[in-house]
C-alpha positions in Angstrom: 12.4 -101.4 -38.7 11.9 -98.3 -40.9 12.7 -94.9 -39.3 9.8 -93.1 -37.6 9.8 -89.6 -39.2 7.5 -86.9 -37.7 6.8 -83.7 -39.5 5.0 -80.9 -37.7 4.0 -78.2 -40.2 2.0 -75.0 -40.2 3.3 -73.9 -36.9 2.4 -70.3 -36.0 5.1 -69.6 -33.4 8.1 -71.6 -32.3 9.4 -71.3 -28.8 12.9 -72.8 -28.3 13.3 -73.0 -24.5 16.6 -71.1 -24.9 16.5 -68.0 -22.7 19.1 -66.3 -24.9 16.8 -66.7 -27.9 13.4 -67.9 -26.8 11.7 -67.5 -30.2 12.8 -69.1 -33.5 11.8 -68.3 -37.1 10.1 -71.1 -38.9 6.9 -73.0 -39.4 8.0 -76.6 -39.3 9.8 -79.1 -37.1 11.1 -82.5 -38.2 12.1 -85.4 -35.9 13.4 -88.9 -36.6 13.1 -91.8 -34.2 12.2 -89.5 -31.3 15.0 -87.0 -31.8 14.8 -83.5 -33.4 16.6 -83.4 -36.7 15.7 -79.9 -38.0 13.4 -76.9 -37.7 12.8 -73.8 -39.7 10.8 -73.0 -42.8 9.2 -76.1 -44.3 10.3 -75.2 -47.8 13.9 -75.4 -46.6 13.6 -78.8 -44.8 13.6 -82.4 -45.8 10.0 -83.6 -45.1 10.0 -86.5 -47.6 9.2 -89.9 -46.2 7.3 -88.7 -43.2 5.5 -91.5 -41.4 3.6 -89.1 -39.2 2.4 -85.6 -40.0 0.9 -83.1 -37.6 -0.8 -80.0 -39.0 -0.3 -77.4 -36.2 -3.1 -75.2 -37.7 -1.1 -72.1 -36.8 -0.7 -72.8 -33.1 2.4 -72.4 -31.0 4.9 -75.2 -30.5 7.2 -75.2 -27.4 9.4 -77.9 -25.9 7.4 -80.1 -23.5 7.3 -78.5 -20.1 9.4 -79.9 -17.2 8.2 -80.1 -13.6 11.4 -79.8 -11.6 9.9 -80.9 -8.3 7.3 -83.7 -7.8 6.8 -86.4 -5.2 5.8 -89.6 -7.1 5.3 -93.0 -5.4 4.2 -95.8 -7.7 2.7 -95.8 -11.2 0.1 -93.1 -11.7 -1.2 -93.1 -8.2 -0.4 -90.9 -5.2 -1.4 -92.0 -1.7 -0.9 -88.5 -0.5 -4.2 -87.5 -2.1 -5.6 -91.0 -2.7 -5.7 -90.0 -6.4 -5.3 -92.0 -9.6 -4.0 -90.7 -13.0 -2.4 -87.5 -11.6 0.5 -87.8 -14.0 -1.8 -88.3 -17.0 -3.7 -85.2 -15.8 -0.4 -83.2 -15.6 0.4 -84.3 -19.2 -2.8 -82.6 -20.1 -1.2 -79.5 -18.7 1.7 -79.7 -21.2 4.2 -81.4 -18.8 6.2 -84.2 -20.5 9.0 -84.6 -17.9 8.9 -84.7 -14.1 11.8 -84.9 -11.7 11.4 -86.5 -8.3 12.4 -84.6 -5.2 11.9 -87.8 -3.2 9.3 -90.5 -2.9 8.5 -89.3 0.6 4.8 -90.2 0.5 5.4 -93.9 0.3 3.4 -95.4 3.2 6.0 -96.9 5.7 8.9 -95.2 3.9 12.0 -97.0 5.1 14.5 -94.7 6.8 17.3 -97.3 7.5 20.1 -97.1 5.0 19.5 -100.5 3.3 15.8 -99.7 3.0 16.1 -96.2 1.7 18.6 -97.4 -1.0 16.4 -100.3 -2.0 13.4 -98.0 -2.3 15.3 -95.4 -4.4 16.6 -98.1 -6.8 13.1 -99.6 -7.0 11.6 -96.2 -7.9 14.3 -95.5 -10.5 13.8 -98.9 -12.1 10.0 -98.8 -11.9 9.6 -95.4 -13.6 12.3 -96.2 -16.1 10.3 -99.3 -17.1 6.9 -97.7 -17.0 6.0 -94.2 -18.2 2.5 -93.2 -17.2 0.9 -91.9 -20.4 4.4 -91.6 -21.9 5.5 -89.0 -19.3 9.2 -89.2 -18.4 9.3 -89.5 -14.6 12.9 -89.2 -13.4 12.4 -90.9 -10.1 14.4 -92.7 -7.4 15.5 -89.8 -5.2 16.7 -91.1 -1.8 16.3 -88.8 1.3 19.6 -88.8 3.1 19.8 -90.1 6.6 22.5 -90.2 9.3 24.9 -93.1 8.9 25.2 -92.9 5.1 28.7 -93.2 3.9 30.5 -92.6 0.6 30.1 -96.1 -0.6 26.3 -95.8 -0.3 26.2 -93.0 -2.9 28.6 -94.9 -5.2 26.2 -97.9 -5.0 23.2 -95.7 -5.7 24.9 -94.1 -8.7 26.0 -97.4 -10.1 22.4 -98.6 -9.8 21.1 -95.7 -11.9 20.1 -93.1 -9.3 20.7 -89.6 -10.5 18.9 -87.4 -7.9 18.8 -86.9 -4.2 15.5 -86.3 -2.5 15.1 -83.0 -0.7 17.9 -82.5 1.9 16.2 -81.8 5.2 13.3 -84.2 4.8 15.3 -86.9 6.6 17.3 -86.9 9.8 20.2 -84.9 8.4 19.4 -81.3 9.3 22.9 -79.8 9.9 24.8 -78.1 7.2 28.2 -79.8 7.8 26.8 -83.4 7.6 24.6 -82.5 4.6 27.4 -80.9 2.8 29.6 -84.0 3.1 26.8 -86.2 1.7 26.0 -83.7 -1.1 29.7 -83.8 -2.1 29.7 -87.6 -2.1 26.6 -87.5 -4.3 28.1 -85.0 -6.7 31.3 -87.1 -6.9 29.3 -89.9 -8.4 27.1 -87.8 -10.6 24.1 -87.5 -8.4 22.4 -84.1 -8.3 21.0 -82.6 -5.1 18.3 -80.3 -4.0 17.4 -78.9 -0.6 14.2 -78.2 1.2 14.1 -74.4 1.7 11.9 -72.6 4.2 9.6 -73.8 7.0 8.4 -77.3 7.6 6.0 -78.9 5.1 5.2 -82.3 6.4 5.8 -84.0 9.8 9.5 -84.9 10.0 10.7 -81.9 8.0 12.0 -78.7 9.6 13.1 -75.2 9.0 16.0 -74.9 6.5 17.3 -71.3 6.5 19.6 -69.5 4.1 22.7 -70.3 6.2 22.1 -74.1 5.9 21.2 -73.8 2.3 24.5 -72.0 1.6 26.6 -74.3 3.8 25.1 -77.4 2.2 25.8 -76.2 -1.4 23.2 -78.3 -3.2 22.8 -78.1 -7.0 19.2 -76.7 -6.7 17.7 -74.4 -4.1 14.5 -76.4 -3.8 11.3 -74.3 -3.6 13.1 -71.0 -2.8 9.7 -69.5 -2.4 8.8 -72.0 0.4 7.1 -75.3 0.4 4.8 -74.0 1.8 6.2 -71.3 4.2 8.9 -69.0 2.7 12.0 -67.6 4.3 12.1 -63.9 5.2 12.8 -61.6 2.3 16.4 -60.8 3.2 17.2 -64.5 3.2 15.7 -65.1 -0.2 17.7 -62.1 -1.6 20.8 -63.6 0.1 20.2 -66.9 -1.6 19.7 -65.3 -5.0 22.9 -63.3 -4.5 25.1 -66.2 -3.4 23.8 -69.3 -5.2 25.2 -70.0 -8.7 22.9 -72.8 -9.6 19.1 -73.6 -9.8 16.7 -71.2 -8.0 13.5 -73.3 -8.0 10.1 -71.6 -7.7 7.2 -73.8 -7.1 3.4 -73.6 -7.4 2.9 -74.9 -3.8 4.9 -72.0 -2.3 4.4 -68.4 -1.5 3.4 -66.4 -4.5 4.8 -63.1 -3.2 8.1 -64.8 -2.5 8.1 -66.2 -6.0 7.8 -62.7 -7.5 10.5 -61.4 -5.1 12.8 -64.2 -6.3 12.2 -63.4 -9.9 12.7 -59.7 -9.5 15.9 -60.3 -7.6 17.2 -62.7 -10.1 16.5 -60.3 -12.9 18.3 -57.5 -11.1 21.3 -59.8 -10.7 21.3 -61.0 -14.3 20.4 -64.5 -13.1 17.2 -65.3 -15.0 18.9 -68.3 -16.5 18.9 -69.9 -13.0 15.1 -69.7 -12.5 13.4 -73.1 -12.8 9.9 -74.2 -12.0 8.2 -77.1 -10.2 4.9 -77.8 -8.6 6.0 -79.6 -5.4 3.0 -81.8 -5.8 1.3 -84.1 -4.9 1.2 -82.4 -1.5 -1.2 -81.3 1.2 -2.6 -78.6 -1.2 -3.4 -81.3 -3.8 -2.3 -82.2 -7.3 -1.8 -79.3 -9.8 -2.2 -80.6 -13.4 -1.9 -77.0 -14.6 0.7 -75.9 -12.0 3.6 -75.3 -14.4 1.4 -73.3 -16.8 0.0 -71.3 -13.9 3.5 -70.5 -12.7 4.5 -69.3 -16.2 1.4 -67.1 -16.5 1.8 -65.8 -12.9 5.4 -64.9 -13.2 5.0 -63.3 -16.6 2.0 -61.2 -15.4 3.4 -60.1 -12.0 7.2 -60.4 -12.6 7.7 -58.2 -15.6 8.9 -61.0 -17.8 7.8 -61.6 -21.4 5.9 -64.8 -21.8 8.5 -66.4 -24.2 11.1 -66.0 -21.6 8.8 -67.3 -18.8 8.3 -70.5 -20.8 12.1 -71.0 -20.7 11.8 -71.2 -16.9 9.7 -74.4 -17.5 11.8 -75.8 -20.3 15.4 -75.0 -21.3 16.5 -73.5 -17.9 15.5 -76.6 -16.2 17.1 -78.8 -18.8 20.4 -77.0 -18.4 20.4 -76.8 -14.6 19.4 -80.5 -14.4 21.6 -81.8 -17.3 18.7 -83.2 -19.3 18.2 -83.9 -23.0 14.7 -82.5 -23.1 13.3 -78.9 -22.9 15.3 -77.3 -25.7 14.5 -77.1 -29.4 17.8 -78.3 -30.9 18.8 -81.0 -33.3 19.7 -84.2 -31.4 17.5 -83.4 -28.4 14.4 -85.4 -27.5 11.3 -84.6 -29.7 9.1 -83.7 -26.7 6.7 -80.9 -27.5 3.5 -79.1 -26.4 1.3 -77.5 -29.0 -0.9 -74.7 -27.5 -2.9 -71.7 -28.5 -4.6 -68.7 -27.0 -7.6 -69.8 -25.0 -11.0 -69.1 -26.5 -12.2 -65.5 -25.8 -9.1 -64.8 -23.6 -7.9 -61.2 -23.8 -4.7 -60.3 -25.6 -3.7 -60.0 -29.3 -1.7 -63.2 -29.3 -1.0 -66.2 -27.1 2.1 -64.5 -25.6 0.2 -61.3 -24.8 -2.6 -63.4 -23.3 -0.2 -65.2 -21.0 1.5 -61.9 -20.1 -2.0 -60.8 -18.9 -2.1 -63.8 -16.6 -4.2 -66.2 -18.7 -3.5 -69.8 -19.3 -3.1 -71.1 -22.9 -5.1 -74.0 -24.2 -3.1 -77.2 -24.8 -4.1 -78.9 -28.0 -1.5 -81.7 -28.2 1.5 -83.2 -26.5 4.3 -85.2 -28.2 6.9 -87.3 -26.4 9.8 -88.9 -28.2 8.1 -88.0 -31.5 4.9 -89.8 -30.6 1.6 -88.0 -30.0 0.6 -88.7 -26.4 -2.5 -86.5 -25.9 -4.8 -84.4 -28.0 -7.1 -81.6 -26.8 -6.5 -81.1 -23.1 -9.3 -82.0 -20.8 -7.9 -79.6 -18.2 -6.8 -76.3 -19.8 -9.3 -73.8 -21.1 -10.2 -74.7 -24.7 -7.8 -73.5 -27.3 -8.9 -71.2 -30.1 -7.3 -73.6 -32.7 -6.4 -77.3 -32.5 -3.7 -79.2 -34.3 -4.6 -82.4 -36.1 -2.6 -85.6 -36.8 -2.4 -87.9 -39.7 -0.8 -91.3 -39.6 0.9 -92.0 -42.9 2.7 -95.3 -42.0 1.6 -98.4 -43.8 -1.5 -100.0 -42.4 -1.5 -97.4 -39.6 1.5 -99.1 -37.9 
């Protein structure tokens, strides 16, 4: 088959996802067979032989947003809210990748070791085989239970499982046991996250700073609470003592979110801030949750919008060891094209976001293929990109 070559031209602003350099010069991005090959000024790039061309019409291009904390179940349906197409709806909010923090809403979720492993492997396989609306759902995140042994984590890893569900949502609620299991998971390449804060659903419990530190997970899950946050001094303690992901979620405490951000900035740890929604949950599904977090943290956390977008892209990619979320040759060609919302205050899209306003999403692209056009959920963008299919017979 001939190469699929995508050229996105007439870009007004390029965001990279790299917190050390969040804005790049250029007006064009080129991708071949779903991977970024080059970006910069169109006159300096090889755009010949394009099979697909997107005219950005002057809007902003950023890496597709990543939701670091979701609770999928099966397909594009959530029994938690009896809702269909929640993933497609989230794509319309610019999110192209989601990471499961556990399929905990599965009715009758098995808690025996054989059952929980079977469910995790099933979820990993199912979402690997089926991408709702093209969205990459990295699922299959088992919740650890008492009685698990090292060979269980080896078996899970060999089957393709890459993430643990939130530590603390199962029967393991003491730091010593949790740490042993987290270390077994890490030995076999499985990342871990922990429920931080007060109980969220029946069966969960309080996880305080001492247990978080003792457990030593790769991500401090919803450090701003899911829903109830820890006391301020414990949040500060976690920021000071954790060297990995500090996850702020939409479904948490907004004041605690800003406290986390301010503390991380003072400590020089903004590169550890990552974003999730923690949905679907009791508070619902949040299709615009990641965009809302970017705008809220930029507006109230004294962070420029270009940097805030890194919390939802490159920071998560680096903390989670992903090949999405950063504008770099060889990385996945996953993008969101967006513009300042119609009649929103601010002299530019970045200034508008810094004032707390959501941008309008005009297009999403996953693996070099257009997956959605004008968002049905964001406020309407001032300008919209357009796409032309140049492949023979429209193939």
